[in-house]
Kinemage of the C-alpha trace (Angstrom):
@kinemage 1
@onewidth
@group {chain A} dominant
@subgroup {mainchain}
@vectorlist {calphas} color= white
{ca unk a 1} P 0.149 0.082 -0.005
{ca unk a 2} L 2.862 2.367 0.924
{ca unk a 3} L 4.439 1.677 -2.728
{ca unk a 4} L 1.230 2.234 -4.368
{ca unk a 5} L 1.472 5.677 -2.248
{ca unk a 6} L 4.324 6.405 -2.440
{ca unk a 7} L 3.992 6.067 -6.645
{ca unk a 8} L 0.589 8.418 -6.627
{ca unk a 9} L 2.809 11.452 -4.622
{ca unk a 10} L 5.771 11.298 -6.921
{ca unk a 11} L 4.290 10.943 -10.117
{ca unk a 12} L 1.989 13.794 -9.481
{ca unk a 13} L 4.334 15.608 -7.381
{ca unk a 14} L 7.990 15.436 -9.548
{ca unk a 15} L 8.350 17.775 -12.000
{ca unk a 16} L 9.528 17.112 -15.837
{ca unk a 17} L 12.454 18.756 -17.211
{ca unk a 18} L 13.214 20.067 -20.638
{ca unk a 19} L 16.512 21.299 -21.794
{ca unk a 20} L 15.780 23.658 -24.272
{ca unk a 21} L 18.986 25.297 -26.830
{ca unk a 22} L 18.079 28.951 -27.212
{ca unk a 23} L 20.165 29.930 -30.939
{ca unk a 24} L 20.435 32.086 -33.430
{ca unk a 25} L 23.319 34.856 -34.499
{ca unk a 26} L 24.755 37.537 -32.050
{ca unk a 27} L 22.849 40.550 -31.477
{ca unk a 28} L 19.482 38.302 -32.577
{ca unk a 29} L 18.520 39.196 -28.387
{ca unk a 30} L 19.382 35.398 -26.823
{ca unk a 31} L 20.001 36.703 -23.683
{ca unk a 32} L 17.647 39.377 -23.355
{ca unk a 33} L 15.128 36.884 -23.944
{ca unk a 34} L 16.959 34.374 -21.850
{ca unk a 35} L 16.369 36.977 -18.472
{ca unk a 36} L 13.248 38.602 -19.814
{ca unk a 37} L 11.467 34.590 -19.618
{ca unk a 38} L 13.130 34.255 -15.486
{ca unk a 39} L 11.765 37.923 -15.127
{ca unk a 40} L 8.494 36.875 -16.274
{ca unk a 41} L 7.951 33.113 -14.891
{ca unk a 42} L 10.332 33.636 -11.325
{ca unk a 43} L 10.480 35.994 -8.497
{ca unk a 44} L 14.321 37.042 -9.874
{ca unk a 45} L 14.489 40.257 -11.958
{ca unk a 46} L 16.548 39.541 -15.310
{ca unk a 47} L 19.458 42.045 -16.111
{ca unk a 48} L 17.733 45.507 -17.549
{ca unk a 49} L 18.895 45.382 -21.184
{ca unk a 50} L 21.482 47.916 -21.147
{ca unk a 51} L 23.607 45.877 -18.743
{ca unk a 52} L 23.413 42.970 -21.084
{ca unk a 53} L 26.688 41.479 -23.126
{ca unk a 54} L 26.978 39.757 -25.877
{ca unk a 55} L 27.515 35.576 -24.312
{ca unk a 56} L 30.762 34.436 -24.493
{ca unk a 57} L 30.087 30.803 -24.230
{ca unk a 58} L 26.733 29.950 -22.162
{ca unk a 59} L 24.557 30.905 -20.609
{ca unk a 60} L 22.448 28.888 -18.666
{ca unk a 61} L 18.716 29.856 -17.165
{ca unk a 62} L 15.955 28.063 -14.732
{ca unk a 63} L 12.200 28.241 -14.894
{ca unk a 64} L 8.653 26.182 -13.764
{ca unk a 65} L 5.502 26.375 -15.273
{ca unk a 66} L 2.838 24.510 -13.507
{ca unk a 67} L 4.417 20.899 -12.935
{ca unk a 68} L 6.920 21.899 -15.539
{ca unk a 69} L 11.277 22.550 -15.519
{ca unk a 70} L 12.296 24.289 -18.034
{ca unk a 71} L 16.659 25.224 -18.315
{ca unk a 72} L 17.367 26.937 -21.013
{ca unk a 73} L 20.899 27.276 -22.527
{ca unk a 74} L 21.879 30.275 -24.218
{ca unk a 75} L 25.135 29.791 -26.872
{ca unk a 76} L 27.004 32.557 -27.993
{ca unk a 77} L 26.128 33.033 -31.693
{ca unk a 78} L 29.379 35.772 -32.666
{ca unk a 79} L 31.103 33.427 -35.930
{ca unk a 80} L 33.732 32.315 -33.743
{ca unk a 81} L 31.754 30.713 -31.534
{ca unk a 82} L 29.295 28.164 -33.240
{ca unk a 83} L 31.087 25.611 -33.544
{ca unk a 84} L 30.196 25.564 -29.542
{ca unk a 85} L 26.692 24.932 -30.528
{ca unk a 86} L 26.919 20.912 -31.912
{ca unk a 87} L 27.840 20.087 -28.004
{ca unk a 88} L 24.325 20.927 -26.927
{ca unk a 89} L 22.730 18.859 -29.448
{ca unk a 90} L 22.047 15.584 -27.912
{ca unk a 91} L 20.586 16.547 -25.212
{ca unk a 92} L 17.858 19.059 -26.698
{ca unk a 93} L 14.339 18.013 -26.025
{ca unk a 94} L 13.851 21.398 -28.182
{ca unk a 95} L 15.011 24.501 -29.841
{ca unk a 96} L 14.115 27.837 -29.742
{ca unk a 97} L 16.155 29.981 -32.983
{ca unk a 98} L 15.885 33.958 -32.530
{ca unk a 99} L 16.417 36.352 -35.442
{ca unk a 100} L 16.517 40.338 -34.818
{ca unk a 101} L 13.561 40.699 -37.361
{ca unk a 102} L 14.583 44.612 -37.435
{ca unk a 103} L 17.943 43.758 -39.275
{ca unk a 104} L 16.825 42.365 -42.590
{ca unk a 105} L 20.299 42.611 -43.993
{ca unk a 106} L 21.535 39.770 -41.651
{ca unk a 107} L 18.608 37.714 -42.168
{ca unk a 108} L 20.093 35.585 -44.926
{ca unk a 109} L 23.612 34.724 -42.220
{ca unk a 110} L 20.563 34.150 -39.475
{ca unk a 111} L 19.047 31.876 -42.655
{ca unk a 112} L 22.001 29.991 -43.448
{ca unk a 113} L 23.122 29.174 -39.453
{ca unk a 114} L 19.382 28.000 -38.906
{ca unk a 115} L 20.121 25.142 -41.985
{ca unk a 116} L 23.423 24.038 -40.658
{ca unk a 117} L 21.458 23.396 -37.418
{ca unk a 118} L 18.722 21.846 -38.394
{ca unk a 119} L 21.094 19.140 -40.652
{ca unk a 120} L 22.525 18.087 -37.866
{ca unk a 121} L 21.699 14.383 -36.489
{ca unk a 122} L 21.521 15.052 -32.687
{ca unk a 123} L 18.468 17.494 -32.721
{ca unk a 124} L 16.457 15.431 -34.982
{ca unk a 125} L 12.968 15.114 -34.442
{ca unk a 126} L 13.362 18.555 -31.839
{ca unk a 127} L 10.434 20.403 -31.836
{ca unk a 128} L 11.962 24.482 -32.836
{ca unk a 129} L 10.508 27.327 -32.078
{ca unk a 130} L 11.441 30.671 -34.429
{ca unk a 131} L 11.090 33.724 -32.179
{ca unk a 132} L 11.108 36.979 -35.291
{ca unk a 133} L 11.680 39.652 -32.482
{ca unk a 134} L 12.300 43.101 -31.498
{ca unk a 135} L 8.822 43.934 -32.489
{ca unk a 136} L 8.757 46.345 -30.119
{ca unk a 137} L 10.965 48.362 -32.709
{ca unk a 138} L 9.320 49.929 -35.456
{ca unk a 139} L 10.854 48.360 -38.344
{ca unk a 140} L 10.467 44.812 -37.456
{ca unk a 141} L 9.907 42.156 -40.195
{ca unk a 142} L 6.818 40.105 -39.237
{ca unk a 143} L 6.383 36.785 -38.148
{ca unk a 144} L 5.154 35.752 -41.579
{ca unk a 145} L 6.902 38.109 -43.475
{ca unk a 146} L 10.494 36.211 -42.012
{ca unk a 147} L 8.394 32.562 -42.455
{ca unk a 148} L 8.522 33.066 -46.419
{ca unk a 149} L 12.172 34.401 -46.120
{ca unk a 150} L 13.372 30.894 -44.270
{ca unk a 151} L 11.034 28.851 -46.453
{ca unk a 152} L 10.836 25.610 -43.843
{ca unk a 153} L 8.398 23.771 -45.750
{ca unk a 154} L 11.032 20.904 -46.564
{ca unk a 155} L 11.409 20.015 -43.214
{ca unk a 156} L 10.450 16.516 -41.926
{ca unk a 157} L 8.435 15.713 -39.242
{ca unk a 158} L 9.977 18.480 -37.070
{ca unk a 159} L 7.178 19.985 -34.934
{ca unk a 160} L 7.627 24.360 -35.827
{ca unk a 161} L 6.160 27.444 -35.301
{ca unk a 162} L 6.742 30.831 -35.594
{ca unk a 163} L 6.037 33.268 -32.920
{ca unk a 164} L 5.708 38.111 -33.431
{ca unk a 165} L 7.959 38.707 -30.098
{ca unk a 166} L 10.169 41.275 -28.274
{ca unk a 167} L 12.369 39.987 -25.583
{ca unk a 168} L 11.937 43.722 -24.502
{ca unk a 169} L 8.588 44.077 -23.372
{ca unk a 170} L 7.369 40.872 -22.862
{ca unk a 171} L 5.457 40.340 -26.067
{ca unk a 172} L 4.743 36.770 -27.014
{ca unk a 173} L 6.828 35.187 -24.482
{ca unk a 174} L 4.477 33.617 -22.910
{ca unk a 175} L 2.842 32.717 -25.677
{ca unk a 176} L 5.593 30.794 -26.972
{ca unk a 177} L 6.918 29.588 -23.563
{ca unk a 178} L 2.861 27.587 -23.371
{ca unk a 179} L 3.738 26.441 -27.308
{ca unk a 180} L 6.896 24.950 -26.289
{ca unk a 181} L 6.188 23.142 -23.527
{ca unk a 182} L 2.910 21.196 -24.924
{ca unk a 183} L 5.043 20.186 -28.243
{ca unk a 184} L 8.052 19.341 -26.211
{ca unk a 185} L 5.441 17.133 -24.179
{ca unk a 186} L 4.055 15.610 -27.010
{ca unk a 187} L 7.631 14.740 -29.265
{ca unk a 188} L 8.816 11.921 -30.128
{ca unk a 189} L 12.159 12.958 -29.018
{ca unk a 190} L 11.031 13.280 -25.598
{ca unk a 191} L 10.334 9.980 -25.482
{ca unk a 192} L 13.311 9.277 -27.167
{ca unk a 193} L 15.778 10.563 -24.458
{ca unk a 194} L 13.411 9.693 -21.245
{ca unk a 195} L 14.065 5.854 -22.996
{ca unk a 196} L 17.628 6.488 -23.021
{ca unk a 197} L 18.150 8.020 -19.971
{ca unk a 198} L 16.199 4.682 -18.656
{ca unk a 199} L 13.475 6.548 -17.564
{ca unk a 200} L 9.913 4.606 -17.327
{ca unk a 201} L 8.066 7.695 -16.466
{ca unk a 202} L 8.391 11.554 -16.453
{ca unk a 203} L 12.129 12.659 -15.302
{ca unk a 204} L 12.919 14.117 -12.293
{ca unk a 205} L 15.292 17.088 -10.855
């Protein structure tokens, strides 16, 4: 009887933990996004935008949404740092790719970097959330226009979504996270990672 109640308690109160990569070329607003996520979903106040410096290496952020823990890995996007991205692919449940929607001159570089990421077999099946960031700026391109430019229709068996957001004022952040959590919970990749870890139920921290 004790084991039955313990199993039920563990199921109800354990928190599923997901690892999410935040990628994008430099100055897309990845670290500003991470700081905004922390301020929206926790009692911790994120760094103000004017104190955020470009990521060199890795920033880690943790938030809780309902009964789910999200661990974000924000990786530097400068050309010389993109080679380290693939070291984190294997353990990632999902990918957030951030694009500076107010800088069309850099779309081609961003598209090229994304295509290289998506070709890597270690990210196979990972849900993809593409954020058209900096929508608080008047010259920002819409998420629909960026979607047409990137033309991801050829992706096979990958769940993905475009969302217009502002990491500065929080526009679209909660909607994005809700989609991400739901997609990871339904993802075959999540099942695969759990099986590989030898788990028989939700992974707990």
